[in-house]
C-alpha positions as a Python dict, from the first residue, in 0.01 Angstrom:
ca = {
    (1, 'X'): (0, 0, 0),
    (2, 'X'): (346, 28, -154),
    (3, 'X'): (640, 117, 67),
    (4, 'X'): (735, 482, 79),
    (5, 'X'): (940, 734, 273),
    (6, 'X'): (868, 1094, 373),
    (7, 'X'): (1109, 1379, 441),
    (8, 'X'): (1012, 1664, 669),
    (9, 'X'): (1124, 1954, 884),
    (10, 'X'): (1004, 2012, 1237),
    (11, 'X'): (974, 2291, 1489),
    (12, 'X'): (1017, 2574, 1237),
    (13, 'X'): (1315, 2419, 1065),
    (14, 'X'): (1509, 2323, 1377),
    (15, 'X'): (1471, 1950, 1310),
    (16, 'X'): (1518, 1725, 1007),
    (17, 'X'): (1301, 1413, 1000),
    (18, 'X'): (1251, 1096, 797),
    (19, 'X'): (996, 817, 833),
    (20, 'X'): (936, 508, 625),
    (21, 'X'): (706, 210, 586),
    (22, 'X'): (940, -63, 464),
    (23, 'X'): (712, -364, 517),
    (24, 'X'): (706, -499, 161),
    (25, 'X'): (1080, -444, 104),
    (26, 'X'): (1171, -629, 423),
    (27, 'X'): (917, -901, 338),
    (28, 'X'): (1083, -958, 1),
    (29, 'X'): (1424, -992, 166),
    (30, 'X'): (1275, -1240, 414),
    (31, 'X'): (1120, -1446, 135),
    (32, 'X'): (1432, -1447, -82),
    (33, 'X'): (1664, -1548, 202),
    (34, 'X'): (1415, -1751, 410),
    (35, 'X'): (1528, -1570, 723),
    (36, 'X'): (1406, -1689, 1062),
    (37, 'X'): (1231, -1438, 1293),
    (38, 'X'): (1523, -1288, 1486),
    (39, 'X'): (1738, -1272, 1173),
    (40, 'X'): (1444, -1106, 993),
    (41, 'X'): (1423, -841, 1264),
    (42, 'X'): (1797, -768, 1252),
    (43, 'X'): (1809, -751, 873),
    (44, 'X'): (1482, -556, 849),
    (45, 'X'): (1590, -294, 1100),
    (46, 'X'): (1920, -244, 918),
    (47, 'X'): (1747, -221, 578),
    (48, 'X'): (1502, 34, 719),
    (49, 'X'): (1784, 248, 855),
    (50, 'X'): (1972, 203, 529),
    (51, 'X'): (1691, 332, 311),
    (52, 'X'): (1665, 645, 526),
    (53, 'X'): (2042, 700, 501),
    (54, 'X'): (2002, 665, 125),
    (55, 'X'): (1732, 932, 131),
    (56, 'X'): (1988, 1173, 277),
    (57, 'X'): (2195, 1141, -43),
    (58, 'X'): (2150, 1294, -388),
    (59, 'X'): (2159, 1188, -752),
    (60, 'X'): (2339, 857, -805),
    (61, 'X'): (2500, 849, -460),
    (62, 'X'): (2500, 515, -275),
    (63, 'X'): (2555, 391, 78),
    (64, 'X'): (2669, 53, 209),
    (65, 'X'): (2613, -50, 570),
    (66, 'X'): (2790, -339, 739),
    (67, 'X'): (2726, -461, 1092),
    (68, 'X'): (2959, -717, 1246),
    (69, 'X'): (2885, -773, 1613),
    (70, 'X'): (3031, -1118, 1666),
    (71, 'X'): (2691, -1282, 1713),
    (72, 'X'): (2560, -1601, 1548),
    (73, 'X'): (2393, -1411, 1264),
    (74, 'X'): (2736, -1318, 1125),
    (75, 'X'): (2755, -1004, 916),
    (76, 'X'): (2463, -787, 803),
    (77, 'X'): (2523, -610, 472),
    (78, 'X'): (2283, -353, 324),
    (79, 'X'): (2305, -134, 12),
    (80, 'X'): (2083, 167, -54),
    (81, 'X'): (2078, 472, -282),
    (82, 'X'): (1918, 812, -326),
    (83, 'X'): (1638, 663, -541),
    (84, 'X'): (1485, 449, -267),
    (85, 'X'): (1631, 116, -376),
    (86, 'X'): (1735, -117, -95),
    (87, 'X'): (1884, -465, -75),
    (88, 'X'): (2046, -667, 200),
    (89, 'X'): (2142, -1004, 340),
    (90, 'X'): (2286, -1171, 649),
    (91, 'X'): (2558, -1436, 661),
    (92, 'X'): (2342, -1685, 853),
    (93, 'X'): (1975, -1621, 766),
    (94, 'X'): (1843, -1925, 956),
    (95, 'X'): (1936, -1782, 1296),
    (96, 'X'): (1686, -1752, 1580),
    (97, 'X'): (1698, -1732, 1960),
    (98, 'X'): (1439, -1757, 2234),
    (99, 'X'): (1259, -1434, 2326),
    (100, 'X'): (1452, -1203, 2557),
    (101, 'X'): (1353, -1108, 2912),
    (102, 'X'): (1113, -844, 2778),
    (103, 'X'): (934, -1105, 2569),
    (104, 'X'): (1068, -964, 2242),
    (105, 'X'): (1291, -1097, 1964),
    (106, 'X'): (1649, -1114, 2092),
    (107, 'X'): (1811, -904, 1818),
    (108, 'X'): (2099, -813, 2047),
    (109, 'X'): (2166, -1182, 2101),
    (110, 'X'): (2195, -1269, 1732),
    (111, 'X'): (2384, -950, 1632),
    (112, 'X'): (2627, -939, 1924),
    (113, 'X'): (2795, -637, 2080),
    (114, 'X'): (3161, -707, 2009),
    (115, 'X'): (3221, -535, 1678),
    (116, 'X'): (3161, -237, 1455),
    (117, 'X'): (2893, -61, 1250),
    (118, 'X'): (3041, 70, 925),
    (119, 'X'): (2886, 315, 680),
    (120, 'X'): (3049, 374, 341),
    (121, 'X'): (2906, 648, 116),
    (122, 'X'): (2984, 655, -255),
    (123, 'X'): (2929, 1021, -341),
    (124, 'X'): (3066, 996, -694),
    (125, 'X'): (3404, 1135, -587),
    (126, 'X'): (3749, 981, -599),
    (127, 'X'): (3739, 881, -233),
    (128, 'X'): (3453, 727, -37),
    (129, 'X'): (3325, 869, 292),
    (130, 'X'): (3368, 600, 556),
    (131, 'X'): (3233, 617, 909),
    (132, 'X'): (3277, 347, 1171),
    (133, 'X'): (3163, 322, 1531),
    (134, 'X'): (3156, 44, 1791),
    (135, 'X'): (2833, -144, 1839),
    (136, 'X'): (2690, -17, 2167),
    (137, 'X'): (2363, -207, 2185),
    (138, 'X'): (2317, -471, 1918),
    (139, 'X'): (1953, -362, 1889),
    (140, 'X'): (2043, -166, 1571),
    (141, 'X'): (1848, 158, 1636),
    (142, 'X'): (2065, 261, 1930),
    (143, 'X'): (2374, 173, 1728),
    (144, 'X'): (2271, 409, 1447),
    (145, 'X'): (2189, 680, 1701),
    (146, 'X'): (2543, 645, 1834),
    (147, 'X'): (2687, 640, 1481),
    (148, 'X'): (2520, 970, 1388),
    (149, 'X'): (2634, 1137, 1710),
    (150, 'X'): (2997, 1022, 1690),
    (151, 'X'): (3079, 977, 1321),
    (152, 'X'): (2861, 1247, 1163),
    (153, 'X'): (2831, 1465, 1476),
    (154, 'X'): (2457, 1507, 1431),
    (155, 'X'): (2243, 1452, 1745),
    (156, 'X'): (1977, 1206, 1632),
    (157, 'X'): (1707, 970, 1749),
    (158, 'X'): (1654, 653, 1547),
    (159, 'X'): (1348, 431, 1581),
    (160, 'X'): (1333, 99, 1395),
    (161, 'X'): (1093, -191, 1415),
    (162, 'X'): (1003, -520, 1248),
    (163, 'X'): (707, -735, 1349),
    (164, 'X'): (727, -1101, 1247),
    (165, 'X'): (427, -1336, 1226),
    (166, 'X'): (417, -1695, 1353),
    (167, 'X'): (477, -1827, 999),
    (168, 'X'): (797, -1616, 968),
    (169, 'X'): (632, -1363, 735),
    (170, 'X'): (669, -989, 795),
    (171, 'X'): (365, -818, 945),
    (172, 'X'): (512, -468, 952),
    (173, 'X'): (844, -286, 927),
    (174, 'X'): (944, 76, 936),
    (175, 'X'): (1124, 348, 1120),
    (176, 'X'): (1208, 713, 1171),
    (177, 'X'): (1515, 932, 1213),
    (178, 'X'): (1493, 1267, 1392),
    (179, 'X'): (1798, 1493, 1366),
    (180, 'X'): (1864, 1818, 1548),
    (181, 'X'): (1999, 2093, 1326),
    (182, 'X'): (2249, 2351, 1456),
    (183, 'X'): (2115, 2594, 1719),
    (184, 'X'): (1810, 2385, 1811),
    (185, 'X'): (1677, 2545, 2131),
    (186, 'X'): (1651, 2359, 2463),
    (187, 'X'): (1271, 2385, 2470),
    (188, 'X'): (1246, 2195, 2142),
    (189, 'X'): (1490, 1929, 2258),
    (190, 'X'): (1292, 1875, 2578),
    (191, 'X'): (963, 1852, 2389),
    (192, 'X'): (1100, 1591, 2149),
    (193, 'X'): (1253, 1386, 2432),
    (194, 'X'): (920, 1381, 2615),
    (195, 'X'): (732, 1264, 2306),
    (196, 'X'): (991, 997, 2226),
    (197, 'X'): (959, 861, 2578),
    (198, 'X'): (585, 805, 2539),
    (199, 'X'): (534, 675, 2183),
    (200, 'X'): (458, 312, 2104),
    (201, 'X'): (697, 93, 1900),
    (202, 'X'): (714, 200, 1536),
    (203, 'X'): (630, -152, 1411),
    (204, 'X'): (308, -138, 1615),
    (205, 'X'): (219, 202, 1467),
    (206, 'X'): (261, 66, 1115),
    (207, 'X'): (62, -247, 1193),
    (208, 'X'): (-219, -21, 1317),
    (209, 'X'): (-218, 145, 977),
    (210, 'X'): (-31, 465, 1057),
    (211, 'X'): (141, 620, 756),
    (212, 'X'): (496, 759, 766),
    (213, 'X'): (339, 1106, 791),
    (214, 'X'): (130, 999, 1091),
    (215, 'X'): (437, 845, 1256),
    (216, 'X'): (621, 1178, 1239),
    (217, 'X'): (314, 1353, 1378),
    (218, 'X'): (323, 1109, 1670),
    (219, 'X'): (694, 1171, 1725),
    (220, 'X'): (704, 1550, 1678),
    (221, 'X'): (346, 1661, 1729),
    (222, 'X'): (90, 1726, 1458),
    (223, 'X'): (146, 2102, 1458),
    (224, 'X'): (525, 2076, 1449),
    (225, 'X'): (582, 1900, 1116),
    (226, 'X'): (630, 2047, 769),
    (227, 'X'): (635, 1770, 509),
    (228, 'X'): (871, 1825, 218),
    (229, 'X'): (824, 1527, -14),
    (230, 'X'): (777, 1152, -33),
    (231, 'X'): (963, 881, -223),
    (232, 'X'): (866, 525, -314),
    (233, 'X'): (1107, 260, -191),
    (234, 'X'): (1154, -102, -293),
    (235, 'X'): (1382, -403, -267),
    (236, 'X'): (1583, -378, -585),
    (237, 'X'): (1911, -543, -684),
    (238, 'X'): (2140, -408, -955),
    (239, 'X'): (2314, -739, -1024),
    (240, 'X'): (2331, -865, -1384),
    (241, 'X'): (2504, -1129, -1592),
    (242, 'X'): (2717, -854, -1743),
    (243, 'X'): (2851, -758, -1399),
    (244, 'X'): (2930, -1117, -1309),
    (245, 'X'): (3097, -1163, -1648),
    (246, 'X'): (3342, -887, -1561),
    (247, 'X'): (3415, -1068, -1237),
    (248, 'X'): (3484, -1394, -1418),
    (249, 'X'): (3718, -1220, -1662),
    (250, 'X'): (3913, -1078, -1369),
    (251, 'X'): (3990, -1434, -1255),
    (252, 'X'): (4213, -1487, -1557),
    (253, 'X'): (4235, -1745, -1831),
    (254, 'X'): (4394, -2020, -1621),
    (255, 'X'): (4110, -2031, -1369),
    (256, 'X'): (3846, -2013, -1642),
    (257, 'X'): (4013, -2308, -1815),
    (258, 'X'): (4002, -2502, -1488),
    (259, 'X'): (3627, -2438, -1463),
    (260, 'X'): (3580, -2583, -1811),
    (261, 'X'): (3799, -2886, -1738),
    (262, 'X'): (3640, -2961, -1399),
    (263, 'X'): (3273, -2873, -1448),
    (264, 'X'): (3224, -2787, -1814),
    (265, 'X'): (3044, -2470, -1706),
    (266, 'X'): (3023, -2209, -1429),
    (267, 'X'): (2747, -2069, -1213),
    (268, 'X'): (2747, -1752, -1008),
    (269, 'X'): (2497, -1629, -750),
    (270, 'X'): (2423, -1283, -613),
    (271, 'X'): (2444, -1266, -233),
    (272, 'X'): (2179, -993, -216),
    (273, 'X'): (1896, -1136, -426),
    (274, 'X'): (2011, -1499, -480),
    (275, 'X'): (1967, -1474, -857),
    (276, 'X'): (2193, -1723, -1038),
    (277, 'X'): (2374, -1678, -1368),
    (278, 'X'): (2499, -1981, -1562),
    (279, 'X'): (2783, -1983, -1814),
    (280, 'X'): (2816, -2261, -2068),
    (281, 'X'): (3145, -2411, -2185),
    (282, 'X'): (3118, -2205, -2502),
    (283, 'X'): (3064, -1883, -2308),
    (284, 'X'): (3367, -1952, -2088),
    (285, 'X'): (3581, -2029, -2391),
    (286, 'X'): (3468, -1700, -2547),
    (287, 'X'): (3584, -1519, -2232),
    (288, 'X'): (3922, -1689, -2258),
    (289, 'X'): (3947, -1582, -2623),
    (290, 'X'): (3859, -1226, -2514),
    (291, 'X'): (4147, -1232, -2268),
}
């Protein structure tokens, strides 16, 4: 089944909810970057959160997430948009640690807890919306929960999960975000807290075959969810040779001439998808002439 996301309301409009199965999108990122298990979990959780943040936007709006916790994985960078497109990478994809005390992947250990989570939204306006909060957990989900509460002032619960197989492939990935709207009553808050305390990990629910709709029914209760719509999501990169050409032009004629003299050509690579774009001597000379 293709990856998709659902949007919903809960408890008679008191709650906004999102859930997503991101297994194939995370699997493509793992395959492109050859990430090791703990790095796969960290990147996959961030991508899953990112695609739900993208679903909160409209039109051609975009969001960029950066997590820098000081751990051995380095930085995590994820881009998403309102159309369900997601891409991401980590600085050190071949990073892995022994299982933690709970017998699970040590995401906190590779991410670190000495740094910041940054969210930059491009809403098509002159200025970007930028939110930044300290990393409080390193497990990603708790860090986004804290981000929503502090930076966007929306009480939220974020659940994220990635299950990695013995051969490094992705068995399942997905997540949910539950957000309390203004004037949510105490009874509803208590009910949600009780359900959240008893549900199984979201990656296990997806591996069992639960759909995003079924995940929200587990979290909120089958009778408390009103589904609004669903949206396909996919790993998709918007890089192109044209974009990289503009970057080469910005280097200036002197540096382009040095590339010709030293290598006789140039090659660029996208950090997100690892596609490479080669430029011949003739193409570089044409860029110099254009300048």
